[in-house]
N, CA, C and O atoms as a GROMACS GRO file, in nm:
protein
  316
    1MET      N    1   7.080   5.113   4.352
    1MET     CA    2   7.116   5.007   4.417
    1MET      C    3   7.004   4.968   4.553
    1MET      O    4   6.940   5.042   4.628
    2SER      N    5   7.012   4.853   4.546
    2SER     CA    6   6.876   4.830   4.665
    2SER      C    7   6.938   4.856   4.802
    2SER      O    8   7.056   4.855   4.835
    3GLU      N    9   6.837   4.878   4.867
    3GLU     CA   10   6.919   4.880   5.035
    3GLU      C   11   6.977   4.759   5.104
    3GLU      O   12   7.055   4.753   5.200
    4GLU      N   13   6.919   4.661   5.030
    4GLU     CA   14   6.978   4.527   5.106
    4GLU      C   15   7.135   4.535   5.076
    4GLU      O   16   7.218   4.522   5.166
    5ILE      N   17   7.171   4.559   4.940
    5ILE     CA   18   7.291   4.547   4.874
    5ILE      C   19   7.386   4.673   4.952
    5ILE      O   20   7.502   4.647   4.982
    6GLU      N   21   7.329   4.807   4.982
    6GLU     CA   22   7.372   4.900   5.051
    6GLU      C   23   7.434   4.877   5.177
    6GLU      O   24   7.539   4.929   5.216
    7ARG      N   25   7.363   4.799   5.234
    7ARG     CA   26   7.349   4.750   5.397
    7ARG      C   27   7.435   4.650   5.397
    7ARG      O   28   7.480   4.617   5.507
    8ALA      N   29   7.478   4.580   5.281
    8ALA     CA   30   7.589   4.454   5.275
    8ALA      C   31   7.707   4.510   5.262
    8ALA      O   32   7.804   4.453   5.311
    9ILE      N   33   7.722   4.644   5.189
    9ILE     CA   34   7.851   4.683   5.176
    9ILE      C   35   7.869   4.741   5.272
    9ILE      O   36   7.983   4.724   5.315
   10GLN      N   37   7.781   4.834   5.355
   10GLN     CA   38   7.830   4.900   5.466
   10GLN      C   39   7.880   4.813   5.576
   10GLN      O   40   7.978   4.836   5.647
   11GLU      N   41   7.801   4.711   5.581
   11GLU     CA   42   7.802   4.601   5.672
   11GLU      C   43   7.993   4.520   5.662
   11GLU      O   44   8.070   4.492   5.754
   12LEU      N   45   8.008   4.507   5.526
   12LEU     CA   46   8.176   4.483   5.490
   12LEU      C   47   8.273   4.575   5.520
   12LEU      O   48   8.385   4.541   5.560
   13VAL      N   49   8.235   4.704   5.501
   13VAL     CA   50   8.316   4.776   5.582
   13VAL      C   51   8.336   4.796   5.707
   13VAL      O   52   8.446   4.780   5.761
   14VAL      N   53   8.232   4.834   5.765
   14VAL     CA   54   8.231   4.858   5.935
   14VAL      C   55   8.290   4.708   6.018
   14VAL      O   56   8.368   4.699   6.112
   15ASN      N   57   8.234   4.625   5.958
   15ASN     CA   58   8.232   4.488   6.088
   15ASN      C   59   8.309   4.371   5.980
   15ASN      O   60   8.304   4.254   6.018
   16GLY      N   61   8.383   4.402   5.838
   16GLY     CA   62   8.453   4.290   5.813
   16GLY      C   63   8.576   4.232   5.830
   16GLY      O   64   8.632   4.258   5.937
   17PRO      N   65   8.640   4.150   5.743
   17PRO     CA   66   8.767   4.097   5.800
   17PRO      C   67   8.902   4.175   5.818
   17PRO      O   68   9.008   4.138   5.869
   18VAL      N   69   8.848   4.343   5.739
   18VAL     CA   70   8.998   4.417   5.734
   18VAL      C   71   8.914   4.515   5.822
   18VAL      O   72   8.792   4.531   5.825
   19PRO      N   73   8.998   4.567   5.882
   19PRO     CA   74   8.968   4.692   5.999
   19PRO      C   75   8.931   4.777   5.914
   19PRO      O   76   8.977   4.762   5.801
   20LEU      N   77   8.841   4.888   5.937
   20LEU     CA   78   8.806   4.999   5.888
   20LEU      C   79   8.930   5.075   5.838
   20LEU      O   80   8.947   5.090   5.717
   21GLU      N   81   9.040   5.136   5.950
   21GLU     CA   82   9.126   5.202   5.922
   21GLU      C   83   9.211   5.168   5.807
   21GLU      O   84   9.252   5.248   5.723
   22VAL      N   85   9.239   5.001   5.814
   22VAL     CA   86   9.331   4.960   5.735
   22VAL      C   87   9.293   4.952   5.610
   22VAL      O   88   9.378   4.966   5.522
   23LEU      N   89   9.129   4.921   5.571
   23LEU     CA   90   9.052   4.897   5.436
   23LEU      C   91   9.056   5.028   5.395
   23LEU      O   92   9.081   5.036   5.275
   24ALA      N   93   9.039   5.157   5.462
   24ALA     CA   94   9.036   5.322   5.429
   24ALA      C   95   9.193   5.359   5.348
   24ALA      O   96   9.216   5.426   5.247
   25GLU      N   97   9.273   5.292   5.432
   25GLU     CA   98   9.421   5.346   5.380
   25GLU      C   99   9.460   5.279   5.302
   25GLU      O  100   9.564   5.316   5.248
   26LYS      N  101   9.397   5.144   5.257
   26LYS     CA  102   9.430   5.051   5.160
   26LYS      C  103   9.383   5.136   4.995
   26LYS      O  104   9.437   5.135   4.885
   27LEU      N  105   9.275   5.194   5.040
   27LEU     CA  106   9.172   5.297   4.925
   27LEU      C  107   9.231   5.408   4.909
   27LEU      O  108   9.212   5.462   4.800
   28GLY      N  109   9.297   5.461   4.985
   28GLY     CA  110   9.362   5.596   4.974
   28GLY      C  111   9.232   5.701   4.991
   28GLY      O  112   9.201   5.798   4.922
   29LYS      N  113   9.169   5.648   5.105
   29LYS     CA  114   9.098   5.736   5.172
   29LYS      C  115   9.070   5.727   5.351
   29LYS      O  116   9.103   5.636   5.427
   30SER      N  117   9.005   5.843   5.378
   30SER     CA  118   9.004   5.868   5.536
   30SER      C  119   8.902   5.761   5.575
   30SER      O  120   8.816   5.720   5.497
   31PRO      N  121   8.921   5.711   5.723
   31PRO     CA  122   8.781   5.617   5.727
   31PRO      C  123   8.673   5.720   5.752
   31PRO      O  124   8.562   5.669   5.738
   32LYS      N  125   8.667   5.844   5.784
   32LYS     CA  126   8.537   5.918   5.746
   32LYS      C  127   8.483   5.917   5.629
   32LYS      O  128   8.361   5.912   5.614
   33THR      N  129   8.559   5.922   5.542
   33THR     CA  130   8.532   5.966   5.377
   33THR      C  131   8.461   5.824   5.347
   33THR      O  132   8.351   5.808   5.293
   34LEU      N  133   8.552   5.724   5.396
   34LEU     CA  134   8.506   5.584   5.305
   34LEU      C  135   8.355   5.549   5.396
   34LEU      O  136   8.260   5.489   5.345
   35LEU      N  137   8.356   5.593   5.519
   35LEU     CA  138   8.194   5.576   5.582
   35LEU      C  139   8.091   5.642   5.560
   35LEU      O  140   7.979   5.596   5.584
   36ARG      N  141   8.112   5.754   5.514
   36ARG     CA  142   8.001   5.836   5.422
   36ARG      C  143   7.981   5.755   5.306
   36ARG      O  144   7.869   5.705   5.298
   37GLU      N  145   8.070   5.727   5.202
   37GLU     CA  146   8.041   5.678   5.110
   37GLU      C  147   7.991   5.546   5.111
   37GLU      O  148   7.981   5.508   4.994
   38VAL      N  149   7.954   5.455   5.196
   38VAL     CA  150   7.891   5.356   5.227
   38VAL      C  151   7.771   5.344   5.292
   38VAL      O  152   7.707   5.239   5.296
   39ASN      N  153   7.725   5.487   5.363
   39ASN     CA  154   7.608   5.525   5.406
   39ASN      C  155   7.493   5.493   5.341
   39ASN      O  156   7.464   5.578   5.257
   40PRO      N  157   7.401   5.386   5.349
   40PRO     CA  158   7.292   5.396   5.301
   40PRO      C  159   7.173   5.506   5.320
   40PRO      O  160   7.091   5.543   5.236
   41ASP      N  161   7.189   5.551   5.469
   41ASP     CA  162   7.085   5.680   5.490
   41ASP      C  163   7.137   5.792   5.460
   41ASP      O  164   7.066   5.889   5.488
   42ASP      N  165   7.274   5.824   5.394
   42ASP     CA  166   7.309   5.946   5.332
   42ASP      C  167   7.259   5.947   5.164
   42ASP      O  168   7.300   5.878   5.071
   43PRO      N  169   7.151   6.058   5.166
   43PRO     CA  170   7.125   6.052   5.024
   43PRO      C  171   7.221   6.116   4.867
   43PRO      O  172   7.211   6.107   4.744
   44LYS      N  173   7.327   6.193   4.990
   44LYS     CA  174   7.437   6.249   4.857
   44LYS      C  175   7.548   6.152   4.878
   44LYS      O  176   7.656   6.188   4.832
   45ALA      N  177   7.544   6.033   4.939
   45ALA     CA  178   7.679   5.931   4.933
   45ALA      C  179   7.681   5.867   4.819
   45ALA      O  180   7.582   5.813   4.772
   46LYS      N  181   7.802   5.868   4.763
   46LYS     CA  182   7.826   5.769   4.638
   46LYS      C  183   7.937   5.684   4.641
   46LYS      O  184   8.044   5.736   4.673
   47LEU      N  185   7.936   5.581   4.617
   47LEU     CA  186   8.015   5.484   4.608
   47LEU      C  187   8.054   5.430   4.468
   47LEU      O  188   7.973   5.350   4.420
   48GLY      N  189   8.140   5.454   4.410
   48GLY     CA  190   8.193   5.421   4.275
   48GLY      C  191   8.230   5.277   4.271
   48GLY      O  192   8.279   5.220   4.369
   49ALA      N  193   8.200   5.207   4.136
   49ALA     CA  194   8.188   5.064   4.119
   49ALA      C  195   8.369   5.034   4.134
   49ALA      O  196   8.408   4.943   4.208
   50GLU      N  197   8.440   5.096   4.079
   50GLU     CA  198   8.604   5.075   4.127
   50GLU      C  199   8.617   5.054   4.271
   50GLU      O  200   8.676   4.954   4.309
   51THR      N  201   8.562   5.149   4.368
   51THR     CA  202   8.578   5.136   4.488
   51THR      C  203   8.521   5.025   4.538
   51THR      O  204   8.582   4.966   4.627
   52LEU      N  205   8.390   4.970   4.490
   52LEU     CA  206   8.308   4.875   4.556
   52LEU      C  207   8.457   4.734   4.497
   52LEU      O  208   8.519   4.658   4.571
   53MET      N  209   8.467   4.747   4.368
   53MET     CA  210   8.535   4.624   4.338
   53MET      C  211   8.680   4.631   4.442
   53MET      O  212   8.712   4.526   4.498
   54GLU      N  213   8.741   4.719   4.457
   54GLU     CA  214   8.878   4.744   4.549
   54GLU      C  215   8.833   4.667   4.703
   54GLU      O  216   8.905   4.584   4.759
   55ILE      N  217   8.726   4.703   4.746
   55ILE     CA  218   8.659   4.695   4.857
   55ILE      C  219   8.647   4.528   4.878
   55ILE      O  220   8.685   4.462   4.975
   56MET      N  221   8.587   4.484   4.766
   56MET     CA  222   8.595   4.313   4.780
   56MET      C  223   8.716   4.240   4.720
   56MET      O  224   8.731   4.120   4.737
   57ARG      N  225   8.781   4.296   4.667
   57ARG     CA  226   8.925   4.259   4.639
   57ARG      C  227   9.021   4.257   4.794
   57ARG      O  228   9.102   4.168   4.820
   58ILE      N  229   8.995   4.356   4.870
   58ILE     CA  230   9.083   4.355   4.966
   58ILE      C  231   9.009   4.308   5.061
   58ILE      O  232   9.094   4.269   5.142
   59THR      N  233   8.889   4.282   5.113
   59THR     CA  234   8.818   4.171   5.206
   59THR      C  235   8.823   4.040   5.182
   59THR      O  236   8.809   3.953   5.269
   60GLY      N  237   8.846   4.015   5.041
   60GLY     CA  238   8.811   3.884   5.005
   60GLY      C  239   8.667   3.816   4.984
   60GLY      O  240   8.652   3.699   4.951
   61SER      N  241   8.551   3.919   5.011
   61SER     CA  242   8.433   3.911   5.037
   61SER      C  243   8.371   3.954   4.894
   61SER      O  244   8.400   4.068   4.857
   62VAL      N  245   8.294   3.878   4.812
   62VAL     CA  246   8.184   3.888   4.723
   62VAL      C  247   8.045   3.916   4.750
   62VAL      O  248   7.962   3.960   4.670
   63GLU      N  249   8.027   3.883   4.886
   63GLU     CA  250   7.882   3.904   4.922
   63GLU      C  251   7.799   3.996   4.843
   63GLU      O  252   7.698   3.956   4.785
   64PRO      N  253   7.851   4.154   4.837
   64PRO     CA  254   7.745   4.247   4.780
   64PRO      C  255   7.746   4.202   4.591
   64PRO      O  256   7.649   4.236   4.522
   65LEU      N  257   7.823   4.152   4.550
   65LEU     CA  258   7.830   4.077   4.419
   65LEU      C  259   7.738   3.977   4.372
   65LEU      O  260   7.682   3.962   4.263
   66LYS      N  261   7.735   3.902   4.496
   66LYS     CA  262   7.635   3.785   4.498
   66LYS      C  263   7.493   3.851   4.493
   66LYS      O  264   7.409   3.809   4.415
   67LEU      N  265   7.468   3.953   4.576
   67LEU     CA  266   7.360   4.009   4.633
   67LEU      C  267   7.303   4.081   4.483
   67LEU      O  268   7.189   4.055   4.445
   68MET      N  269   7.363   4.143   4.428
   68MET     CA  270   7.343   4.204   4.287
   68MET      C  271   7.310   4.110   4.190
   68MET      O  272   7.214   4.129   4.116
   69ALA      N  273   7.404   3.978   4.178
   69ALA     CA  274   7.366   3.862   4.105
   69ALA      C  275   7.186   3.814   4.119
   69ALA      O  276   7.098   3.794   4.036
   70ALA      N  277   7.191   3.811   4.232
   70ALA     CA  278   7.043   3.734   4.276
   70ALA      C  279   6.941   3.813   4.243
   70ALA      O  280   6.842   3.758   4.196
   71GLN      N  281   6.942   3.949   4.260
   71GLN     CA  282   6.843   4.050   4.252
   71GLN      C  283   6.825   4.053   4.100
   71GLN      O  284   6.716   4.103   4.071
   72MET      N  285   6.906   4.011   3.978
   72MET     CA  286   6.917   4.006   3.815
   72MET      C  287   6.896   3.885   3.794
   72MET      O  288   6.933   3.850   3.682
   73ASN      N  289   6.820   3.747   3.900
   73ASN     CA  290   6.804   3.648   3.889
   73ASN      C  291   6.944   3.549   3.818
   73ASN      O  292   6.927   3.471   3.724
   74TYR      N  293   7.058   3.569   3.876
   74TYR     CA  294   7.140   3.521   3.810
   74TYR      C  295   7.228   3.456   3.959
   74TYR      O  296   7.194   3.479   4.075
   75ILE      N  297   7.337   3.378   3.920
   75ILE     CA  298   7.420   3.310   4.029
   75ILE      C  299   7.558   3.327   3.998
   75ILE      O  300   7.625   3.318   3.896
   76LEU      N  301   7.578   3.353   4.113
   76LEU     CA  302   7.770   3.353   4.099
   76LEU      C  303   7.810   3.252   4.138
   76LEU      O  304   7.765   3.195   4.236
   77GLU      N  305   7.916   3.206   4.057
   77GLU     CA  306   7.972   3.089   4.071
   77GLU      C  307   8.134   3.172   4.081
   77GLU      O  308   8.154   3.278   4.022
   78SER      N  309   8.241   3.102   4.168
   78SER     CA  310   8.364   3.117   4.136
   78SER      C  311   8.434   2.974   4.047
   78SER      O  312   8.401   2.856   4.056
   79GLU      N  313   8.537   3.037   3.962
   79GLU     CA  314   8.586   2.930   3.898
   79GLU      C  315   8.723   2.845   4.023
   79GLU      O  316   8.783   2.743   3.988
   0.00000   0.00000   0.00000
């Protein structure tokens, strides 16, 4: 994953519309664990696709998905 996407995910988790503590609880994780999973500076950190999908669903933001699409020369459109 590119650094731009990783940073966007971290930004969504840390400063998004859903407070970190609430988001972590809804994901069944501790805030500390969630922060580690989205830390682009931690080479051992891993964020699963299912968790990313839930983050986007809970926050209502698809910005990481838009960035992924753009990097693959696609445009994301909603129905």
